[in-house]
A tleap script that builds the chain and sets N, CA, C and O, in Angstrom:
source leaprc.protein.ff14SB
mol = sequence {
  NMET SER ARG THR VAL PHE TRP LEU CYS GLY
  GLY ALA LEU CYS ALA ILE GLY ILE LEU SER
  LEU THR PHE SER PHE GLY ALA ASP TYR GLY
  ASP PHE SER THR ALA LEU SER ALA ALA GLY
  SER ASP GLY MET GLY ASP ILE THR THR THR
  SER PHE PHE PRO VAL ALA VAL LEU CYS LEU
  GLY LEU GLY ILE PRO MET LEU ILE GLY LEU
  ASN ALA THR ALA TRP ARG LYS THR GLY GLY
  CTYR
}
set mol.1.N position { 21.065 0.605 164.547 }
set mol.1.CA position { 22.196 1.298 164.132 }
set mol.1.C position { 23.098 0.338 163.244 }
set mol.1.O position { 23.658 0.770 162.236 }
set mol.2.N position { 23.212 -0.916 163.637 }
set mol.2.CA position { 24.133 -1.850 162.892 }
set mol.2.C position { 23.567 -2.157 161.504 }
set mol.2.O position { 24.335 -2.319 160.555 }
set mol.3.N position { 22.236 -2.238 161.367 }
set mol.3.CA position { 21.633 -2.511 160.102 }
set mol.3.C position { 21.852 -1.320 159.231 }
set mol.3.O position { 22.055 -1.496 158.030 }
set mol.4.N position { 21.826 -0.143 159.733 }
set mol.4.CA position { 22.145 1.020 158.904 }
set mol.4.C position { 23.494 1.056 158.355 }
set mol.4.O position { 23.706 1.487 157.222 }
set mol.5.N position { 24.444 0.602 159.145 }
set mol.5.CA position { 25.824 0.439 158.698 }
set mol.5.C position { 26.028 -0.558 157.624 }
set mol.5.O position { 26.810 -0.376 156.691 }
set mol.6.N position { 25.287 -1.640 157.783 }
set mol.6.CA position { 25.306 -2.704 156.720 }
set mol.6.C position { 24.648 -2.259 155.445 }
set mol.6.O position { 25.059 -2.650 154.352 }
set mol.7.N position { 23.656 -1.464 155.576 }
set mol.7.CA position { 22.938 -0.920 154.338 }
set mol.7.C position { 23.847 0.009 153.585 }
set mol.7.O position { 23.965 -0.032 152.360 }
set mol.8.N position { 24.521 0.894 154.411 }
set mol.8.CA position { 25.467 1.746 153.758 }
set mol.8.C position { 26.724 1.086 153.186 }
set mol.8.O position { 27.242 1.481 152.141 }
set mol.9.N position { 27.177 0.100 153.886 }
set mol.9.CA position { 28.324 -0.695 153.342 }
set mol.9.C position { 27.939 -1.436 152.066 }
set mol.9.O position { 28.696 -1.432 151.096 }
set mol.10.N position { 26.784 -2.062 152.059 }
set mol.10.CA position { 26.278 -2.799 150.953 }
set mol.10.C position { 26.089 -1.930 149.743 }
set mol.10.O position { 26.442 -2.313 148.628 }
set mol.11.N position { 25.532 -0.761 149.957 }
set mol.11.CA position { 25.234 0.155 148.899 }
set mol.11.C position { 26.600 0.760 148.336 }
set mol.11.O position { 26.719 0.986 147.132 }
set mol.12.N position { 27.542 0.993 149.171 }
set mol.12.CA position { 28.779 1.500 148.691 }
set mol.12.C position { 29.627 0.430 147.927 }
set mol.12.O position { 30.295 0.721 146.935 }
set mol.13.N position { 29.557 -0.791 148.441 }
set mol.13.CA position { 30.171 -1.904 147.710 }
set mol.13.C position { 29.608 -2.074 146.263 }
set mol.13.O position { 30.321 -2.253 145.275 }
set mol.14.N position { 28.264 -1.998 146.254 }
set mol.14.CA position { 27.576 -2.126 144.916 }
set mol.14.C position { 28.028 -0.887 144.017 }
set mol.14.O position { 28.364 -1.063 142.845 }
set mol.15.N position { 28.024 0.222 144.544 }
set mol.15.CA position { 28.404 1.448 143.779 }
set mol.15.C position { 29.810 1.316 143.337 }
set mol.15.O position { 30.060 1.580 142.160 }
set mol.16.N position { 30.756 0.942 144.126 }
set mol.16.CA position { 32.091 0.741 143.685 }
set mol.16.C position { 32.223 -0.336 142.628 }
set mol.16.O position { 33.002 -0.213 141.682 }
set mol.17.N position { 31.455 -1.383 142.802 }
set mol.17.CA position { 31.471 -2.462 141.805 }
set mol.17.C position { 30.997 -2.046 140.409 }
set mol.17.O position { 31.587 -2.358 139.374 }
set mol.18.N position { 29.890 -1.320 140.472 }
set mol.18.CA position { 29.337 -0.952 139.143 }
set mol.18.C position { 30.281 0.182 138.534 }
set mol.18.O position { 30.478 0.184 137.319 }
set mol.19.N position { 30.822 1.067 139.286 }
set mol.19.CA position { 31.788 2.009 138.773 }
set mol.19.C position { 33.086 1.357 138.272 }
set mol.19.O position { 33.692 1.803 137.299 }
set mol.20.N position { 33.456 0.371 138.917 }
set mol.20.CA position { 34.679 -0.385 138.503 }
set mol.20.C position { 34.431 -1.192 137.232 }
set mol.20.O position { 35.366 -1.454 136.474 }
set mol.21.N position { 33.212 -1.579 136.997 }
set mol.21.CA position { 32.932 -2.261 135.734 }
set mol.21.C position { 33.158 -1.427 134.523 }
set mol.21.O position { 33.440 -1.944 133.442 }
set mol.22.N position { 33.032 -0.071 134.700 }
set mol.22.CA position { 33.317 0.804 133.627 }
set mol.22.C position { 34.783 0.739 133.112 }
set mol.22.O position { 35.055 0.957 131.931 }
set mol.23.N position { 35.709 0.431 134.046 }
set mol.23.CA position { 37.086 0.373 133.672 }
set mol.23.C position { 37.659 -1.074 133.591 }
set mol.23.O position { 38.868 -1.265 133.463 }
set mol.24.N position { 36.754 -2.087 133.669 }
set mol.24.CA position { 37.165 -3.367 133.774 }
set mol.24.C position { 37.503 -4.040 132.413 }
set mol.24.O position { 38.049 -5.144 132.406 }
set mol.25.N position { 37.206 -3.428 131.325 }
set mol.25.CA position { 37.466 -4.017 130.037 }
set mol.25.C position { 38.300 -3.100 129.174 }
set mol.25.O position { 38.131 -1.881 129.155 }
set mol.26.N position { 39.204 -3.738 128.463 }
set mol.26.CA position { 40.107 -2.939 127.558 }
set mol.26.C position { 40.859 -3.834 126.648 }
set mol.26.O position { 40.526 -5.009 126.498 }
set mol.27.N position { 41.907 -3.279 126.015 }
set mol.27.CA position { 42.708 -4.080 125.107 }
set mol.27.C position { 44.107 -3.716 125.379 }
set mol.27.O position { 44.385 -2.809 126.164 }
set mol.28.N position { 45.044 -4.441 124.711 }
set mol.28.CA position { 46.493 -4.159 124.955 }
set mol.28.C position { 46.848 -2.752 124.533 }
set mol.28.O position { 47.857 -2.217 124.993 }
set mol.29.N position { 46.096 -2.163 123.719 }
set mol.29.CA position { 46.413 -0.838 123.166 }
set mol.29.C position { 45.575 0.262 123.691 }
set mol.29.O position { 45.525 1.342 123.103 }
set mol.30.N position { 44.881 0.016 124.833 }
set mol.30.CA position { 44.149 1.129 125.422 }
set mol.30.C position { 42.888 0.654 126.141 }
set mol.30.O position { 42.701 -0.548 126.327 }
set mol.31.N position { 42.034 1.570 126.542 }
set mol.31.CA position { 40.828 1.231 127.228 }
set mol.31.C position { 39.745 0.804 126.205 }
set mol.31.O position { 40.008 0.659 125.011 }
set mol.32.N position { 38.564 0.617 126.715 }
set mol.32.CA position { 37.532 0.026 125.846 }
set mol.32.C position { 37.152 0.931 124.735 }
set mol.32.O position { 37.062 0.468 123.597 }
set mol.33.N position { 36.909 2.255 124.986 }
set mol.33.CA position { 36.526 3.139 123.905 }
set mol.33.C position { 37.635 3.408 122.913 }
set mol.33.O position { 37.377 3.616 121.727 }
set mol.34.N position { 38.907 3.404 123.403 }
set mol.34.CA position { 40.055 3.602 122.483 }
set mol.34.C position { 40.256 2.342 121.637 }
set mol.34.O position { 40.604 2.437 120.460 }
set mol.35.N position { 40.041 1.172 122.226 }
set mol.35.CA position { 40.190 -0.041 121.463 }
set mol.35.C position { 39.168 -0.189 120.380 }
set mol.35.O position { 39.471 -0.649 119.279 }
set mol.36.N position { 37.959 0.200 120.690 }
set mol.36.CA position { 36.896 0.127 119.614 }
set mol.36.C position { 37.055 1.140 118.564 }
set mol.36.O position { 36.711 0.879 117.411 }
set mol.37.N position { 37.561 2.292 118.888 }
set mol.37.CA position { 37.749 3.326 117.915 }
set mol.37.C position { 38.930 3.063 117.000 }
set mol.37.O position { 38.951 3.462 115.835 }
set mol.38.N position { 39.987 2.325 117.610 }
set mol.38.CA position { 41.092 1.987 116.831 }
set mol.38.C position { 40.875 0.798 115.906 }
set mol.38.O position { 41.298 0.813 114.750 }
set mol.39.N position { 40.193 -0.263 116.439 }
set mol.39.CA position { 40.037 -1.473 115.752 }
set mol.39.C position { 38.674 -1.655 115.046 }
set mol.39.O position { 38.485 -2.546 114.217 }
set mol.40.N position { 37.744 -0.766 115.420 }
set mol.40.CA position { 36.342 -0.866 114.898 }
set mol.40.C position { 35.665 -1.979 115.551 }
set mol.40.O position { 36.118 -2.504 116.569 }
set mol.41.N position { 34.523 -2.368 114.947 }
set mol.41.CA position { 33.714 -3.473 115.541 }
set mol.41.C position { 34.375 -4.846 115.468 }
set mol.41.O position { 34.019 -5.771 116.198 }
set mol.42.N position { 35.375 -4.951 114.538 }
set mol.42.CA position { 36.201 -6.164 114.513 }
set mol.42.C position { 37.096 -6.345 115.666 }
set mol.42.O position { 37.660 -7.424 115.848 }
set mol.43.N position { 37.249 -5.369 116.431 }
set mol.43.CA position { 38.196 -5.454 117.610 }
set mol.43.C position { 37.575 -6.028 118.853 }
set mol.43.O position { 38.194 -6.052 119.917 }
set mol.44.N position { 36.294 -6.511 118.716 }
set mol.44.CA position { 35.728 -7.121 119.982 }
set mol.44.C position { 36.457 -8.376 120.465 }
set mol.44.O position { 36.381 -8.711 121.647 }
set mol.45.N position { 37.132 -9.044 119.608 }
set mol.45.CA position { 37.920 -10.211 120.035 }
set mol.45.C position { 39.179 -9.836 120.821 }
set mol.45.O position { 39.729 -10.669 121.542 }
set mol.46.N position { 39.655 -8.542 120.679 }
set mol.46.CA position { 40.839 -8.110 121.399 }
set mol.46.C position { 40.475 -7.648 122.759 }
set mol.46.O position { 41.380 -7.453 123.570 }
set mol.47.N position { 39.203 -7.447 123.094 }
set mol.47.CA position { 38.851 -6.923 124.393 }
set mol.47.C position { 39.155 -7.916 125.529 }
set mol.47.O position { 38.760 -9.080 125.461 }
set mol.48.N position { 39.853 -7.451 126.561 }
set mol.48.CA position { 40.138 -8.374 127.711 }
set mol.48.C position { 39.768 -7.682 128.958 }
set mol.48.O position { 39.337 -6.529 128.939 }
set mol.49.N position { 39.934 -8.384 130.078 }
set mol.49.CA position { 39.660 -7.746 131.331 }
set mol.49.C position { 40.917 -7.036 131.807 }
set mol.49.O position { 42.033 -7.423 131.463 }
set mol.50.N position { 40.725 -6.015 132.585 }
set mol.50.CA position { 41.813 -5.293 133.200 }
set mol.50.C position { 42.016 -5.572 134.651 }
set mol.50.O position { 41.381 -6.491 135.168 }
set mol.51.N position { 42.811 -4.885 135.315 }
set mol.51.CA position { 42.987 -5.137 136.753 }
set mol.51.C position { 41.827 -4.709 137.619 }
set mol.51.O position { 41.741 -5.113 138.779 }
set mol.52.N position { 40.930 -3.896 137.080 }
set mol.52.CA position { 39.723 -3.481 137.837 }
set mol.52.C position { 38.715 -4.536 137.865 }
set mol.52.O position { 37.814 -4.486 138.704 }
set mol.53.N position { 38.795 -5.548 136.966 }
set mol.53.CA position { 37.711 -6.550 136.877 }
set mol.53.C position { 37.553 -7.312 138.220 }
set mol.53.O position { 36.437 -7.431 138.727 }
set mol.54.N position { 38.695 -7.841 138.812 }
set mol.54.CA position { 38.559 -8.531 140.098 }
set mol.54.C position { 37.963 -7.678 141.226 }
set mol.54.O position { 37.239 -8.195 142.077 }
set mol.55.N position { 38.263 -6.390 141.232 }
set mol.55.CA position { 37.723 -5.496 142.200 }
set mol.55.C position { 36.270 -5.406 141.959 }
set mol.55.O position { 35.528 -5.457 142.940 }
set mol.56.N position { 35.773 -5.279 140.783 }
set mol.56.CA position { 34.340 -5.144 140.465 }
set mol.56.C position { 33.574 -6.399 140.956 }
set mol.56.O position { 32.536 -6.339 141.615 }
set mol.57.N position { 34.181 -7.521 140.574 }
set mol.57.CA position { 33.474 -8.790 140.889 }
set mol.57.C position { 33.418 -8.962 142.412 }
set mol.57.O position { 32.382 -9.376 142.931 }
set mol.58.N position { 34.514 -8.652 143.156 }
set mol.58.CA position { 34.559 -8.768 144.603 }
set mol.58.C position { 33.527 -7.883 145.258 }
set mol.58.O position { 32.777 -8.303 146.139 }
set mol.59.N position { 33.511 -6.634 144.797 }
set mol.59.CA position { 32.526 -5.683 145.418 }
set mol.59.C position { 31.070 -6.058 145.152 }
set mol.59.O position { 30.226 -6.025 146.048 }
set mol.60.N position { 30.810 -6.400 143.948 }
set mol.60.CA position { 29.503 -6.853 143.602 }
set mol.60.C position { 29.154 -8.110 144.366 }
set mol.60.O position { 28.040 -8.252 144.870 }
set mol.61.N position { 30.125 -9.037 144.454 }
set mol.61.CA position { 29.864 -10.306 145.088 }
set mol.61.C position { 29.568 -10.180 146.592 }
set mol.61.O position { 28.845 -11.000 147.157 }
set mol.62.N position { 30.112 -9.181 147.208 }
set mol.62.CA position { 29.849 -8.864 148.604 }
set mol.62.C position { 28.679 -7.963 148.797 }
set mol.62.O position { 27.872 -8.212 149.692 }
set mol.63.N position { 28.537 -6.942 148.023 }
set mol.63.CA position { 27.516 -5.949 148.146 }
set mol.63.C position { 26.042 -6.503 147.903 }
set mol.63.O position { 25.127 -6.319 148.706 }
set mol.64.N position { 25.915 -7.199 146.709 }
set mol.64.CA position { 24.567 -7.709 146.335 }
set mol.64.C position { 23.976 -8.669 147.372 }
set mol.64.O position { 22.833 -8.471 147.783 }
set mol.65.N position { 24.686 -9.669 147.798 }
set mol.65.CA position { 24.144 -10.573 148.899 }
set mol.65.C position { 23.877 -9.848 150.099 }
set mol.65.O position { 22.881 -10.126 150.768 }
set mol.66.N position { 24.710 -8.901 150.453 }
set mol.66.CA position { 24.411 -8.109 151.755 }
set mol.66.C position { 23.102 -7.343 151.615 }
set mol.66.O position { 22.278 -7.370 152.529 }
set mol.67.N position { 22.900 -6.687 150.537 }
set mol.67.CA position { 21.646 -5.966 150.336 }
set mol.67.C position { 20.400 -6.811 150.238 }
set mol.67.O position { 19.335 -6.462 150.749 }
set mol.68.N position { 20.577 -8.002 149.525 }
set mol.68.CA position { 19.467 -8.957 149.495 }
set mol.68.C position { 19.166 -9.536 150.823 }
set mol.68.O position { 17.997 -9.729 151.158 }
set mol.69.N position { 20.199 -9.833 151.624 }
set mol.69.CA position { 19.875 -10.370 152.963 }
set mol.69.C position { 19.211 -9.303 153.926 }
set mol.69.O position { 18.323 -9.632 154.712 }
set mol.70.N position { 19.632 -8.159 153.835 }
set mol.70.CA position { 19.019 -7.118 154.578 }
set mol.70.C position { 17.604 -6.781 154.131 }
set mol.70.O position { 16.757 -6.469 154.967 }
set mol.71.N position { 17.342 -6.833 152.887 }
set mol.71.CA position { 16.022 -6.601 152.294 }
set mol.71.C position { 15.053 -7.693 152.552 }
set mol.71.O position { 13.843 -7.473 152.618 }
set mol.72.N position { 15.600 -8.919 152.704 }
set mol.72.CA position { 14.802 -10.170 152.847 }
set mol.72.C position { 14.012 -10.124 154.193 }
set mol.72.O position { 12.923 -10.688 154.300 }
set mol.73.N position { 14.573 -9.460 155.179 }
set mol.73.CA position { 13.913 -9.391 156.545 }
set mol.73.C position { 13.346 -7.998 156.795 }
set mol.73.O position { 12.839 -7.754 157.890 }
set mol.74.N position { 13.403 -7.112 155.882 }
set mol.74.CA position { 12.906 -5.714 156.128 }
set mol.74.C position { 11.454 -5.650 156.240 }
set mol.74.O position { 10.964 -4.730 156.895 }
set mol.75.N position { 10.663 -6.569 155.646 }
set mol.75.CA position { 9.225 -6.523 155.792 }
set mol.75.C position { 8.796 -6.815 157.227 }
set mol.75.O position { 7.734 -6.373 157.666 }
set mol.76.N position { 9.617 -7.553 157.947 }
set mol.76.CA position { 9.220 -7.810 159.405 }
set mol.76.C position { 9.200 -6.469 160.251 }
set mol.76.O position { 8.471 -6.344 161.236 }
set mol.77.N position { 9.983 -5.558 159.834 }
set mol.77.CA position { 9.992 -4.273 160.538 }
set mol.77.C position { 8.728 -3.428 160.325 }
set mol.77.O position { 8.344 -2.606 161.158 }
set mol.78.N position { 8.085 -3.681 159.136 }
set mol.78.CA position { 6.850 -2.923 158.797 }
set mol.78.C position { 5.567 -3.511 159.352 }
set mol.78.O position { 4.511 -2.884 159.278 }
set mol.79.N position { 5.652 -4.717 159.908 }
set mol.79.CA position { 4.512 -5.415 160.437 }
set mol.79.C position { 3.812 -6.184 159.337 }
set mol.79.O position { 2.638 -6.532 159.470 }
set mol.80.N position { 4.528 -6.458 158.239 }
set mol.80.CA position { 3.905 -7.212 157.137 }
set mol.80.C position { 3.262 -6.267 156.113 }
set mol.80.O position { 3.293 -5.044 156.251 }
set mol.81.N position { 2.688 -6.877 155.100 }
set mol.81.CA position { 2.033 -6.046 154.101 }
set mol.81.C position { 0.587 -6.156 154.285 }
set mol.81.O position { -0.178 -5.535 153.548 }
savepdb mol mol.pdb
quit
């Protein structure tokens, strides 16, 4: 039961991290798509991280090692390959 909870938590953390990456980049005058449409390809230097970026890094930093750790010992439950 506890491994299932860790699998679900790790998957949820990774999903939240990946979705947060969508909103993690922007510019002073709008989000990423607005910034690129306003400034064109020359506006890539204006792109900065938003307040979602630390959330994305934290969630991915916790979720990925959790899933890797759980997957590293999963083969023992199958009796090997």
